PQR file with spaces between the fields and no chain letter, atoms N, CA, C, O and H, PARSE charges and radii, in Angstrom:
ATOM       1  N    MET     1     -28.524   -3.672  -20.205 -0.4000 1.5000
ATOM       2  CA   MET     1     -27.706   -2.523  -20.652 -0.0000 2.0000
ATOM       3  C    MET     1     -27.279   -1.589  -19.556  0.5500 1.7000
ATOM       4  O    MET     1     -26.178   -1.052  -19.433 -0.5500 1.4000
ATOM       5  N    ASN     2     -28.540   -1.466  -18.627 -0.4000 1.5000
ATOM       6  CA   ASN     2     -28.368   -0.491  -17.559 -0.0000 2.0000
ATOM       7  C    ASN     2     -27.564   -1.204  -16.337  0.5500 1.7000
ATOM       8  O    ASN     2     -27.098   -0.507  -15.435 -0.5500 1.4000
ATOM       9  H    ASN     2     -29.434   -1.903  -18.727  0.4000 1.0000
ATOM      10  N    ALA     3     -27.439   -2.403  -16.338 -0.4000 1.5000
ATOM      11  CA   ALA     3     -26.764   -3.263  -15.249 -0.0000 2.0000
ATOM      12  C    ALA     3     -25.302   -2.949  -15.733  0.5500 1.7000
ATOM      13  O    ALA     3     -24.484   -2.719  -14.842 -0.5500 1.4000
ATOM      14  H    ALA     3     -27.817   -2.970  -17.070  0.4000 1.0000
ATOM      15  N    ALA     4     -24.905   -2.915  -16.952 -0.4000 1.5000
ATOM      16  CA   ALA     4     -23.490   -2.795  -17.303 -0.0000 2.0000
ATOM      17  C    ALA     4     -22.917   -1.269  -16.884  0.5500 1.7000
ATOM      18  O    ALA     4     -21.812   -0.955  -16.440 -0.5500 1.4000
ATOM      19  H    ALA     4     -25.570   -3.103  -17.675  0.4000 1.0000
ATOM      20  N    VAL     5     -24.058   -0.465  -17.186 -0.4000 1.5000
ATOM      21  CA   VAL     5     -23.566    0.999  -16.625 -0.0000 2.0000
ATOM      22  C    VAL     5     -23.374    1.035  -15.139  0.5500 1.7000
ATOM      23  O    VAL     5     -22.464    1.755  -14.729 -0.5500 1.4000
ATOM      24  H    VAL     5     -24.956   -0.720  -17.546  0.4000 1.0000
ATOM      25  N    ASP     6     -24.131    0.332  -14.226 -0.4000 1.5000
ATOM      26  CA   ASP     6     -24.037    0.326  -12.828 -0.0000 2.0000
ATOM      27  C    ASP     6     -22.759   -0.400  -12.608  0.5500 1.7000
ATOM      28  O    ASP     6     -22.065   -0.056  -11.650 -0.5500 1.4000
ATOM      29  H    ASP     6     -24.870   -0.253  -14.560  0.4000 1.0000
ATOM      30  N    GLN     7     -22.339   -1.438  -13.443 -0.4000 1.5000
ATOM      31  CA   GLN     7     -21.062   -2.230  -13.100 -0.0000 2.0000
ATOM      32  C    GLN     7     -19.774   -1.406  -13.281  0.5500 1.7000
ATOM      33  O    GLN     7     -18.802   -1.569  -12.544 -0.5500 1.4000
ATOM      34  H    GLN     7     -22.902   -1.717  -14.221  0.4000 1.0000
ATOM      35  N    VAL     8     -19.801   -0.576  -14.220 -0.4000 1.5000
ATOM      36  CA   VAL     8     -18.652    0.219  -14.769 -0.0000 2.0000
ATOM      37  C    VAL     8     -18.676    1.268  -13.634  0.5500 1.7000
ATOM      38  O    VAL     8     -17.615    1.436  -13.033 -0.5500 1.4000
ATOM      39  H    VAL     8     -20.591   -0.443  -14.818  0.4000 1.0000
ATOM      40  N    ALA     9     -19.658    1.930  -13.298 -0.4000 1.5000
ATOM      41  CA   ALA     9     -19.698    3.027  -12.325 -0.0000 2.0000
ATOM      42  C    ALA     9     -19.107    2.561  -10.919  0.5500 1.7000
ATOM      43  O    ALA     9     -18.338    3.245  -10.243 -0.5500 1.4000
ATOM      44  H    ALA     9     -20.520    1.793  -13.787  0.4000 1.0000
ATOM      45  N    ARG    10     -19.537    1.409  -10.609 -0.4000 1.5000
ATOM      46  CA   ARG    10     -19.006    0.721   -9.305 -0.0000 2.0000
ATOM      47  C    ARG    10     -17.691    0.508   -9.405  0.5500 1.7000
ATOM      48  O    ARG    10     -17.028    0.804   -8.411 -0.5500 1.4000
ATOM      49  H    ARG    10     -20.161    0.853  -11.158  0.4000 1.0000
ATOM      50  N    SER    11     -17.125    0.068  -10.351 -0.4000 1.5000
ATOM      51  CA   SER    11     -15.572   -0.281  -10.674 -0.0000 2.0000
ATOM      52  C    SER    11     -14.766    0.775  -10.644  0.5500 1.7000
ATOM      53  O    SER    11     -13.558    0.626  -10.456 -0.5500 1.4000
ATOM      54  H    SER    11     -17.664   -0.173  -11.158  0.4000 1.0000
ATOM      55  N    LEU    12     -15.393    2.123  -10.846 -0.4000 1.5000
ATOM      56  CA   LEU    12     -14.629    3.272  -10.768 -0.0000 2.0000
ATOM      57  C    LEU    12     -14.659    3.922   -9.343  0.5500 1.7000
ATOM      58  O    LEU    12     -14.027    4.964   -9.168 -0.5500 1.4000
ATOM      59  H    LEU    12     -16.374    2.243  -10.998  0.4000 1.0000
ATOM      60  N    ARG    13     -15.375    3.345   -8.302 -0.4000 1.5000
ATOM      61  CA   ARG    13     -15.427    3.926   -6.953 -0.0000 2.0000
ATOM      62  C    ARG    13     -13.959    3.733   -6.453  0.5500 1.7000
ATOM      63  O    ARG    13     -13.314    2.712   -6.692 -0.5500 1.4000
ATOM      64  H    ARG    13     -15.888    2.498   -8.444  0.4000 1.0000
ATOM      65  N    PRO    14     -13.519    4.714   -5.796 -0.5600 1.5000
ATOM      66  CA   PRO    14     -12.021    4.582   -5.087  0.2800 2.0000
ATOM      67  C    PRO    14     -12.166    3.277   -4.022  0.5500 1.7000
ATOM      68  O    PRO    14     -11.206    2.522   -3.868 -0.5500 1.4000
ATOM      69  N    ASP    15     -13.193    3.109   -3.439 -0.4000 1.5000
ATOM      70  CA   ASP    15     -13.190    2.081   -2.263 -0.0000 2.0000
ATOM      71  C    ASP    15     -13.255    0.799   -2.856  0.5500 1.7000
ATOM      72  O    ASP    15     -12.784   -0.155   -2.237 -0.5500 1.4000
ATOM      73  H    ASP    15     -13.973    3.723   -3.564  0.4000 1.0000
ATOM      74  N    VAL    16     -13.824    0.626   -4.079 -0.4000 1.5000
ATOM      75  CA   VAL    16     -13.761   -0.620   -4.764 -0.0000 2.0000
ATOM      76  C    VAL    16     -12.395   -0.984   -5.347  0.5500 1.7000
ATOM      77  O    VAL    16     -11.876   -2.099   -5.290 -0.5500 1.4000
ATOM      78  H    VAL    16     -14.207    1.401   -4.581  0.4000 1.0000
ATOM      79  N    ARG    17     -11.892    0.098   -5.906 -0.4000 1.5000
ATOM      80  CA   ARG    17     -10.414   -0.215   -6.524 -0.0000 2.0000
ATOM      81  C    ARG    17      -9.349   -0.317   -5.494  0.5500 1.7000
ATOM      82  O    ARG    17      -8.240   -0.779   -5.760 -0.5500 1.4000
ATOM      83  H    ARG    17     -12.313    1.003   -5.952  0.4000 1.0000
ATOM      84  N    ASN    18      -9.723    0.158   -4.190 -0.4000 1.5000
ATOM      85  CA   ASN    18      -8.641    0.048   -3.170 -0.0000 2.0000
ATOM      86  C    ASN    18      -9.314   -0.297   -1.759  0.5500 1.7000
ATOM      87  O    ASN    18      -9.573    0.621   -0.981 -0.5500 1.4000
ATOM      88  H    ASN    18     -10.625    0.533   -3.974  0.4000 1.0000
ATOM      89  N    PRO    19      -9.573   -1.532   -1.462 -0.5600 1.5000
ATOM      90  CA   PRO    19     -10.410   -1.970   -0.364  0.2800 2.0000
ATOM      91  C    PRO    19      -9.883   -1.394    0.839  0.5500 1.7000
ATOM      92  O    PRO    19     -10.697   -1.228    1.748 -0.5500 1.4000
ATOM      93  N    MET    20      -8.569   -1.018    1.057 -0.4000 1.5000
ATOM      94  CA   MET    20      -7.980   -0.401    2.170 -0.0000 2.0000
ATOM      95  C    MET    20      -8.737    1.028    2.664  0.5500 1.7000
ATOM      96  O    MET    20      -8.827    1.508    3.794 -0.5500 1.4000
ATOM      97  H    MET    20      -7.908   -1.152    0.319  0.4000 1.0000
ATOM      98  N    LEU    21      -9.167    1.440    1.568 -0.4000 1.5000
ATOM      99  CA   LEU    21     -10.111    2.867    1.923 -0.0000 2.0000
ATOM     100  C    LEU    21     -11.208    2.535    2.736  0.5500 1.7000
ATOM     101  O    LEU    21     -11.666    3.437    3.437 -0.5500 1.4000
ATOM     102  H    LEU    21      -9.094    1.050    0.650  0.4000 1.0000
ATOM     103  N    LYS    22     -11.763    1.322    2.786 -0.4000 1.5000
ATOM     104  CA   LYS    22     -12.985    0.950    3.859 -0.0000 2.0000
ATOM     105  C    LYS    22     -12.524    0.645    5.133  0.5500 1.7000
ATOM     106  O    LYS    22     -13.400    0.464    5.978 -0.5500 1.4000
ATOM     107  H    LYS    22     -11.391    0.589    2.216  0.4000 1.0000
ATOM     108  N    LEU    23     -11.408    0.546    5.465 -0.4000 1.5000
ATOM     109  CA   LEU    23     -10.855    0.342    6.871 -0.0000 2.0000
ATOM     110  C    LEU    23     -11.157    1.611    7.635  0.5500 1.7000
ATOM     111  O    LEU    23     -10.860    2.721    7.197 -0.5500 1.4000
ATOM     112  H    LEU    23     -10.696    0.693    4.778  0.4000 1.0000
ATOM     113  N    PRO    24     -11.726    1.419    8.730 -0.5600 1.5000
ATOM     114  CA   PRO    24     -12.026    2.738    9.975  0.2800 2.0000
ATOM     115  C    PRO    24     -10.956    3.443    9.866  0.5500 1.7000
ATOM     116  O    PRO    24     -11.095    4.609    9.495 -0.5500 1.4000
ATOM     117  N    GLY    25      -9.690    2.964   10.140 -0.4000 1.5000
ATOM     118  CA   GLY    25      -8.585    4.013   10.400 -0.0000 2.0000
ATOM     119  C    GLY    25      -8.344    4.835    9.296  0.5500 1.7000
ATOM     120  O    GLY    25      -7.868    5.944    9.538 -0.5500 1.4000
ATOM     121  H    GLY    25      -9.577    2.017   10.441  0.4000 1.0000
ATOM     122  N    MET    26      -8.594    4.494    8.007 -0.4000 1.5000
ATOM     123  CA   MET    26      -8.429    5.386    7.003 -0.0000 2.0000
ATOM     124  C    MET    26      -9.199    6.593    6.851  0.5500 1.7000
ATOM     125  O    MET    26      -8.829    7.532    6.147 -0.5500 1.4000
ATOM     126  H    MET    26      -8.981    3.593    7.811  0.4000 1.0000
ATOM     127  N    VAL    27     -10.175    6.570    7.454 -0.4000 1.5000
ATOM     128  CA   VAL    27     -10.950    7.999    7.675 -0.0000 2.0000
ATOM     129  C    VAL    27     -10.355    8.937    8.473  0.5500 1.7000
ATOM     130  O    VAL    27     -10.473   10.143    8.259 -0.5500 1.4000
ATOM     131  H    VAL    27     -10.475    5.807    8.026  0.4000 1.0000
ATOM     132  N    LYS    28      -9.554    8.351    9.620 -0.4000 1.5000
ATOM     133  CA   LYS    28      -8.641    9.308   10.465 -0.0000 2.0000
ATOM     134  C    LYS    28      -7.528    9.540    9.850  0.5500 1.7000
ATOM     135  O    LYS    28      -7.001   10.612   10.149 -0.5500 1.4000
ATOM     136  H    LYS    28      -9.458    7.371    9.794  0.4000 1.0000
ATOM     137  N    LEU    29      -6.959    8.855    9.043 -0.4000 1.5000
ATOM     138  CA   LEU    29      -5.957    9.201    8.313 -0.0000 2.0000
ATOM     139  C    LEU    29      -6.146   10.233    7.223  0.5500 1.7000
ATOM     140  O    LEU    29      -5.320   11.131    7.063 -0.5500 1.4000
ATOM     141  H    LEU    29      -7.387    7.984    8.800  0.4000 1.0000
ATOM     142  N    GLN    30      -7.116   10.125    6.549 -0.4000 1.5000
ATOM     143  CA   GLN    30      -7.582   11.174    5.631 -0.0000 2.0000
ATOM     144  C    GLN    30      -7.761   12.544    6.079  0.5500 1.7000
ATOM     145  O    GLN    30      -7.460   13.522    5.395 -0.5500 1.4000
ATOM     146  H    GLN    30      -7.788    9.396    6.678  0.4000 1.0000
ATOM     147  N    ARG    31      -8.368   12.599    7.506 -0.4000 1.5000
ATOM     148  CA   ARG    31      -8.581   13.816    8.040 -0.0000 2.0000
ATOM     149  C    ARG    31      -7.173   14.430    8.882  0.5500 1.7000
ATOM     150  O    ARG    31      -7.206   15.340    9.710 -0.5500 1.4000
ATOM     151  H    ARG    31      -8.612   11.805    8.062  0.4000 1.0000
ATOM     152  N    LEU    32      -6.224   13.848    8.535 -0.4000 1.5000
ATOM     153  CA   LEU    32      -5.108   14.387    9.193 -0.0000 2.0000
ATOM     154  C    LEU    32      -4.384   15.465    8.327  0.5500 1.7000
ATOM     155  O    LEU    32      -4.194   15.325    7.119 -0.5500 1.4000
ATOM     156  H    LEU    32      -6.197   13.109    7.862  0.4000 1.0000
ATOM     157  N    PRO    33      -3.993   16.566    9.058 -0.5600 1.5000
ATOM     158  CA   PRO    33      -3.323   17.847    8.364  0.2800 2.0000
ATOM     159  C    PRO    33      -2.195   17.372    7.282  0.5500 1.7000
ATOM     160  O    PRO    33      -1.474   16.388    7.446 -0.5500 1.4000
ATOM     161  N    ALA    34      -2.165   18.248    6.139 -0.4000 1.5000
ATOM     162  CA   ALA    34      -1.193   17.855    5.058 -0.0000 2.0000
ATOM     163  C    ALA    34       0.342   17.740    5.500  0.5500 1.7000
ATOM     164  O    ALA    34       1.106   17.058    4.818 -0.5500 1.4000
ATOM     165  H    ALA    34      -2.751   19.048    6.006  0.4000 1.0000
ATOM     166  N    PRO    35       0.766   18.374    6.583 -0.5600 1.5000
ATOM     167  CA   PRO    35       2.176   18.247    6.962  0.2800 2.0000
ATOM     168  C    PRO    35       2.284   16.833    7.760  0.5500 1.7000
ATOM     169  O    PRO    35       3.329   16.189    7.675 -0.5500 1.4000
ATOM     170  N    VAL    36       1.349   16.427    8.425 -0.4000 1.5000
ATOM     171  CA   VAL    36       1.342   15.225    9.251 -0.0000 2.0000
ATOM     172  C    VAL    36       1.448   13.849    8.108  0.5500 1.7000
ATOM     173  O    VAL    36       2.146   12.843    8.233 -0.5500 1.4000
ATOM     174  H    VAL    36       0.500   16.951    8.494  0.4000 1.0000
ATOM     175  N    LYS    37       0.596   14.172    7.091 -0.4000 1.5000
ATOM     176  CA   LYS    37       0.600   13.231    5.978 -0.0000 2.0000
ATOM     177  C    LYS    37       1.837   12.972    5.158  0.5500 1.7000
ATOM     178  O    LYS    37       2.232   11.849    4.847 -0.5500 1.4000
ATOM     179  H    LYS    37       0.029   14.990    6.989  0.4000 1.0000
ATOM     180  N    GLU    38       2.453   14.193    4.811 -0.4000 1.5000
ATOM     181  CA   GLU    38       3.608   14.204    4.277 -0.0000 2.0000
ATOM     182  C    GLU    38       4.691   13.527    5.149  0.5500 1.7000
ATOM     183  O    GLU    38       5.471   12.788    4.550 -0.5500 1.4000
ATOM     184  H    GLU    38       2.132   15.106    5.064  0.4000 1.0000
ATOM     185  N    ALA    39       4.820   13.658    6.286 -0.4000 1.5000
ATOM     186  CA   ALA    39       5.759   13.106    7.451 -0.0000 2.0000
ATOM     187  C    ALA    39       5.455   11.703    7.308  0.5500 1.7000
ATOM     188  O    ALA    39       6.413   10.950    7.137 -0.5500 1.4000
ATOM     189  H    ALA    39       4.186   14.259    6.773  0.4000 1.0000
ATOM     190  N    LEU    40       4.168   11.168    7.351 -0.4000 1.5000
ATOM     191  CA   LEU    40       3.916    9.638    7.403 -0.0000 2.0000
ATOM     192  C    LEU    40       4.324    9.149    6.248  0.5500 1.7000
ATOM     193  O    LEU    40       4.919    8.073    6.278 -0.5500 1.4000
ATOM     194  H    LEU    40       3.389   11.780    7.490  0.4000 1.0000
ATOM     195  N    VAL    41       4.115    9.780    5.037 -0.4000 1.5000
ATOM     196  CA   VAL    41       4.385    8.919    3.709 -0.0000 2.0000
ATOM     197  C    VAL    41       5.818    9.075    3.516  0.5500 1.7000
ATOM     198  O    VAL    41       6.335    8.305    2.707 -0.5500 1.4000
ATOM     199  H    VAL    41       3.631   10.655    5.013  0.4000 1.0000
ATOM     200  N    THR    42       6.683   10.070    4.207 -0.4000 1.5000
ATOM     201  CA   THR    42       8.152   10.039    4.222 -0.0000 2.0000
ATOM     202  C    THR    42       8.697    8.840    4.726  0.5500 1.7000
ATOM     203  O    THR    42       9.465    8.089    4.125 -0.5500 1.4000
ATOM     204  H    THR    42       6.263   10.696    4.864  0.4000 1.0000
ATOM     205  N    VAL    43       8.095    8.664    6.262 -0.4000 1.5000
ATOM     206  CA   VAL    43       8.614    7.437    7.052 -0.0000 2.0000
ATOM     207  C    VAL    43       8.141    6.022    6.293  0.5500 1.7000
ATOM     208  O    VAL    43       8.916    5.066    6.266 -0.5500 1.4000
ATOM     209  H    VAL    43       7.471    9.274    6.750  0.4000 1.0000
ATOM     210  N    LEU    44       6.961    5.962    5.747 -0.4000 1.5000
ATOM     211  CA   LEU    44       6.496    4.611    5.165 -0.0000 2.0000
ATOM     212  C    LEU    44       7.356    4.587    3.956  0.5500 1.7000
ATOM     213  O    LEU    44       7.952    3.518    3.828 -0.5500 1.4000
ATOM     214  H    LEU    44       6.331    6.739    5.770  0.4000 1.0000
ATOM     215  N    MET    45       7.567    5.399    3.107 -0.4000 1.5000
ATOM     216  CA   MET    45       8.544    5.085    1.918 -0.0000 2.0000
ATOM     217  C    MET    45       9.980    4.839    2.514  0.5500 1.7000
ATOM     218  O    MET    45      10.666    4.020    1.903 -0.5500 1.4000
ATOM     219  H    MET    45       7.082    6.268    3.212  0.4000 1.0000
ATOM     220  N    ASP    46      10.474    5.381    3.521 -0.4000 1.5000
ATOM     221  CA   ASP    46      11.801    4.896    4.079 -0.0000 2.0000
ATOM     222  C    ASP    46      11.658    3.362    4.530  0.5500 1.7000
ATOM     223  O    ASP    46      12.626    2.618    4.372 -0.5500 1.4000
ATOM     224  H    ASP    46       9.917    6.046    4.018  0.4000 1.0000
ATOM     225  N    ILE    47      10.631    2.945    5.013 -0.4000 1.5000
ATOM     226  CA   ILE    47      10.430    1.633    5.658 -0.0000 2.0000
ATOM     227  C    ILE    47      10.551    0.632    4.202  0.5500 1.7000
ATOM     228  O    ILE    47      11.241   -0.388    4.191 -0.5500 1.4000
ATOM     229  H    ILE    47       9.845    3.549    5.142  0.4000 1.0000
ATOM     230  N    ARG    48       9.750    1.120    2.986 -0.4000 1.5000
ATOM     231  CA   ARG    48       9.761    0.207    1.831 -0.0000 2.0000
ATOM     232  C    ARG    48      11.052    0.301    1.288  0.5500 1.7000
ATOM     233  O    ARG    48      11.465   -0.731    0.760 -0.5500 1.4000
ATOM     234  H    ARG    48       9.189    1.948    2.996  0.4000 1.0000
ATOM     235  N    LYS    49      11.902    1.426    1.285 -0.4000 1.5000
ATOM     236  CA   LYS    49      13.118    1.381    0.510 -0.0000 2.0000
ATOM     237  C    LYS    49      14.126    0.383    1.312  0.5500 1.7000
ATOM     238  O    LYS    49      14.939   -0.337    0.732 -0.5500 1.4000
ATOM     239  H    LYS    49      11.566    2.264    1.715  0.4000 1.0000
ATOM     240  N    ASP    50      13.975    0.434    2.610 -0.4000 1.5000
ATOM     241  CA   ASP    50      14.880   -0.316    3.488 -0.0000 2.0000
ATOM     242  C    ASP    50      14.555   -1.736    3.407  0.5500 1.7000
ATOM     243  O    ASP    50      15.468   -2.561    3.465 -0.5500 1.4000
ATOM     244  H    ASP    50      13.315    1.019    3.081  0.4000 1.0000
ATOM     245  N    ALA    51      13.313   -2.106    3.276 -0.4000 1.5000
ATOM     246  CA   ALA    51      12.717   -3.385    3.150 -0.0000 2.0000
ATOM     247  C    ALA    51      13.210   -3.977    1.703  0.5500 1.7000
ATOM     248  O    ALA    51      13.753   -5.079    1.624 -0.5500 1.4000
ATOM     249  H    ALA    51      12.571   -1.436    3.229  0.4000 1.0000
ATOM     250  N    HIS    52      12.987   -3.207    0.656 -0.4000 1.5000
ATOM     251  CA   HIS    52      13.490   -3.560   -0.790 -0.0000 2.0000
ATOM     252  C    HIS    52      14.762   -3.983   -0.640  0.5500 1.7000
ATOM     253  O    HIS    52      15.079   -5.097   -1.056 -0.5500 1.4000
ATOM     254  H    HIS    52      12.545   -2.312    0.721  0.4000 1.0000
ATOM     255  N    ALA    53      15.857   -2.986    0.102 -0.4000 1.5000
ATOM     256  CA   ALA    53      17.350   -3.463   -0.002 -0.0000 2.0000
ATOM     257  C    ALA    53      17.561   -4.729    0.796  0.5500 1.7000
ATOM     258  O    ALA    53      18.327   -5.610    0.406 -0.5500 1.4000
ATOM     259  H    ALA    53      15.600   -2.081    0.441  0.4000 1.0000
ATOM     260  N    ASN    54      16.791   -4.816    2.049 -0.4000 1.5000
ATOM     261  CA   ASN    54      17.105   -6.336    2.722 -0.0000 2.0000
ATOM     262  C    ASN    54      16.739   -7.536    1.666  0.5500 1.7000
ATOM     263  O    ASN    54      17.399   -8.556    1.471 -0.5500 1.4000
ATOM     264  H    ASN    54      16.169   -4.100    2.366  0.4000 1.0000
ATOM     265  N    ALA    55      15.584   -7.167    1.073 -0.4000 1.5000
ATOM     266  CA   ALA    55      15.235   -8.304    0.080 -0.0000 2.0000
ATOM     267  C    ALA    55      16.062   -8.545   -0.810  0.5500 1.7000
ATOM     268  O    ALA    55      16.268   -9.738   -1.030 -0.5500 1.4000
ATOM     269  H    ALA    55      15.048   -6.338    1.232  0.4000 1.0000
ATOM     270  N    GLU    56      16.718   -7.663   -1.519 -0.4000 1.5000
ATOM     271  CA   GLU    56      17.799   -7.555   -2.463 -0.0000 2.0000
ATOM     272  C    GLU    56      19.057   -8.220   -1.903  0.5500 1.7000
ATOM     273  O    GLU    56      19.712   -8.960   -2.636 -0.5500 1.4000
ATOM     274  H    GLU    56      16.551   -6.693   -1.341  0.4000 1.0000
ATOM     275  N    LYS    57      19.410   -8.003   -0.695 -0.4000 1.5000
ATOM     276  CA   LYS    57      20.577   -8.480   -0.069 -0.0000 2.0000
ATOM     277  C    LYS    57      20.275  -10.098    0.086  0.5500 1.7000
ATOM     278  O    LYS    57      21.136  -10.937   -0.180 -0.5500 1.4000
ATOM     279  H    LYS    57      18.877   -7.402   -0.099  0.4000 1.0000
ATOM     280  N    CYS    58      19.033  -10.411    0.519 -0.4000 1.5000
ATOM     281  CA   CYS    58      18.874  -11.744    0.801 -0.0000 2.0000
ATOM     282  C    CYS    58      18.699  -12.673   -0.311  0.5500 1.7000
ATOM     283  O    CYS    58      18.827  -13.884   -0.134 -0.5500 1.4000
ATOM     284  H    CYS    58      18.334   -9.729    0.735  0.4000 1.0000
ATOM     285  N    TRP    59      18.387  -12.124   -1.554 -0.4000 1.5000
ATOM     286  CA   TRP    59      18.351  -12.865   -2.742 -0.0000 2.0000
ATOM     287  C    TRP    59      19.643  -13.087   -3.227  0.5500 1.7000
ATOM     288  O    TRP    59      19.868  -14.093   -3.900 -0.5500 1.4000
ATOM     289  H    TRP    59      18.283  -11.140   -1.698  0.4000 1.0000
ATOM     290  N    ARG    60      20.555  -12.245   -2.963 -0.4000 1.5000
ATOM     291  CA   ARG    60      21.992  -12.469   -3.392 -0.0000 2.0000
ATOM     292  C    ARG    60      22.733  -13.501   -2.467  0.5500 1.7000
ATOM     293  O    ARG    60      23.696  -14.180   -2.819 -0.5500 1.4000
ATOM     294  H    ARG    60      20.373  -11.427   -2.416  0.4000 1.0000
ATOM     295  N    LYS    61      22.091  -13.515   -1.135 -0.4000 1.5000
ATOM     296  CA   LYS    61      22.850  -14.500   -0.303 -0.0000 2.0000
ATOM     297  C    LYS    61      21.958  -15.878   -0.492  0.5500 1.7000
ATOM     298  O    LYS    61      22.197  -16.736    0.358 -0.5500 1.4000
ATOM     299  H    LYS    61      21.308  -12.963   -0.849  0.4000 1.0000
ATOM     300  N    HIS    62      21.008  -16.196   -1.442 -0.4000 1.5000
ATOM     301  CA   HIS    62      20.463  -17.169   -1.728 -0.0000 2.0000
ATOM     302  C    HIS    62      19.370  -17.504   -0.479  0.5500 1.7000
ATOM     303  O    HIS    62      19.015  -18.676   -0.360 -0.5500 1.4000
ATOM     304  H    HIS    62      20.814  -15.499   -2.132  0.4000 1.0000
ATOM     305  N    LYS    63      18.935  -16.680    0.278 -0.4000 1.5000
ATOM     306  CA   LYS    63      18.034  -16.870    1.319 -0.0000 2.0000
ATOM     307  C    LYS    63      16.583  -16.383    0.880  0.5500 1.7000
ATOM     308  O    LYS    63      16.087  -15.301    1.193 -0.5500 1.4000
ATOM     309  H    LYS    63      19.223  -15.727    0.181  0.4000 1.0000
ATOM     310  N    SER    64      16.041  -17.283    0.169 -0.4000 1.5000
ATOM     311  CA   SER    64      14.649  -16.807   -0.637 -0.0000 2.0000
ATOM     312  C    SER    64      13.510  -16.540    0.377  0.5500 1.7000
ATOM     313  O    SER    64      12.767  -15.574    0.200 -0.5500 1.4000
ATOM     314  H    SER    64      16.444  -18.163   -0.086  0.4000 1.0000
ATOM     315  N    PRO    65      13.362  -17.313    1.363 -0.5600 1.5000
ATOM     316  CA   PRO    65      12.230  -17.067    2.417  0.2800 2.0000
ATOM     317  C    PRO    65      12.248  -15.763    3.070  0.5500 1.7000
ATOM     318  O    PRO    65      11.223  -15.157    3.384 -0.5500 1.4000
ATOM     319  N    MET    66      13.535  -15.310    3.284 -0.4000 1.5000
ATOM     320  CA   MET    66      13.815  -14.110    3.953 -0.0000 2.0000
ATOM     321  C    MET    66      13.602  -12.942    2.844  0.5500 1.7000
ATOM     322  O    MET    66      13.267  -11.794    3.135 -0.5500 1.4000
ATOM     323  H    MET    66      14.368  -15.801    3.029  0.4000 1.0000
ATOM     324  N    ALA    67      13.818  -13.355    1.689 -0.4000 1.5000
ATOM     325  CA   ALA    67      13.717  -12.312    0.474 -0.0000 2.0000
ATOM     326  C    ALA    67      12.248  -11.898    0.469  0.5500 1.7000
ATOM     327  O    ALA    67      11.843  -10.736    0.506 -0.5500 1.4000
ATOM     328  H    ALA    67      14.090  -14.288    1.453  0.4000 1.0000
ATOM     329  N    ALA    68      11.432  -13.114    0.414 -0.4000 1.5000
ATOM     330  CA   ALA    68      10.215  -13.029    0.020 -0.0000 2.0000
ATOM     331  C    ALA    68       9.463  -12.285    1.315  0.5500 1.7000
ATOM     332  O    ALA    68       8.504  -11.537    1.127 -0.5500 1.4000
ATOM     333  H    ALA    68      11.761  -14.057    0.384  0.4000 1.0000
ATOM     334  N    TYR    69      10.001  -12.571    2.672 -0.4000 1.5000
ATOM     335  CA   TYR    69       9.521  -11.871    3.697 -0.0000 2.0000
ATOM     336  C    TYR    69       9.709  -10.191    3.531  0.5500 1.7000
ATOM     337  O    TYR    69       8.818   -9.376    3.768 -0.5500 1.4000
ATOM     338  H    TYR    69      10.780  -13.179    2.825  0.4000 1.0000
ATOM     339  N    TRP    70      10.814   -9.933    3.157 -0.4000 1.5000
ATOM     340  CA   TRP    70      11.219   -8.572    3.079 -0.0000 2.0000
ATOM     341  C    TRP    70      10.439   -7.958    1.877  0.5500 1.7000
ATOM     342  O    TRP    70      10.065   -6.801    2.071 -0.5500 1.4000
ATOM     343  H    TRP    70      11.538  -10.596    2.965  0.4000 1.0000
ATOM     344  N    GLN    71      10.150   -8.463    0.776 -0.4000 1.5000
ATOM     345  CA   GLN    71       9.441   -8.047   -0.486 -0.0000 2.0000
ATOM     346  C    GLN    71       7.921   -7.674    0.131  0.5500 1.7000
ATOM     347  O    GLN    71       7.359   -6.606   -0.112 -0.5500 1.4000
ATOM     348  H    GLN    71      10.454   -9.402    0.618  0.4000 1.0000
ATOM     349  N    VAL    72       7.348   -8.746    0.980 -0.4000 1.5000
ATOM     350  CA   VAL    72       5.987   -8.367    1.531 -0.0000 2.0000
ATOM     351  C    VAL    72       5.977   -7.149    2.306  0.5500 1.7000
ATOM     352  O    VAL    72       5.075   -6.320    2.180 -0.5500 1.4000
ATOM     353  H    VAL    72       7.805   -9.614    1.178  0.4000 1.0000
ATOM     354  N    VAL    73       7.135   -6.980    3.261 -0.4000 1.5000
ATOM     355  CA   VAL    73       7.269   -5.824    4.237 -0.0000 2.0000
ATOM     356  C    VAL    73       7.085   -4.745    3.438  0.5500 1.7000
ATOM     357  O    VAL    73       6.333   -3.821    3.747 -0.5500 1.4000
ATOM     358  H    VAL    73       7.867   -7.653    3.364  0.4000 1.0000
ATOM     359  N    ALA    74       7.824   -4.798    2.254 -0.4000 1.5000
ATOM     360  CA   ALA    74       7.844   -3.523    1.352 -0.0000 2.0000
ATOM     361  C    ALA    74       6.600   -2.890    0.860  0.5500 1.7000
ATOM     362  O    ALA    74       6.433   -1.707    0.560 -0.5500 1.4000
ATOM     363  H    ALA    74       8.435   -5.549    2.002  0.4000 1.0000
ATOM     364  N    VAL    75       5.646   -3.992    0.821 -0.4000 1.5000
ATOM     365  CA   VAL    75       4.393   -3.608    0.171 -0.0000 2.0000
ATOM     366  C    VAL    75       3.757   -2.686    1.112  0.5500 1.7000
ATOM     367  O    VAL    75       2.667   -2.183    0.843 -0.5500 1.4000
ATOM     368  H    VAL    75       5.782   -4.952    1.064  0.4000 1.0000
C-alpha cells in the first residue's frame, strides 16, 4: 500500500510530468525576470502560430511531409 502512495506522489512531481524541466537550461529560464519571460513566451507563440499556418498551407497543397515538419516545429 505504501508503494502506491509513493507512486502517486512521484507522478505529481512537475519534473516527472514534464521532463523538459530537468534540462539544465530550464533552471536559467526559470530565473529570468518576468518581463523577459513574457517576451520569450510572445516570440515562441508567434513561431508556433506561424508554423501552424505553414502546416495548414502544406496540407492544402498535398505536401504532407512538409506539413508534418511544420507541425513538429509548432510543438
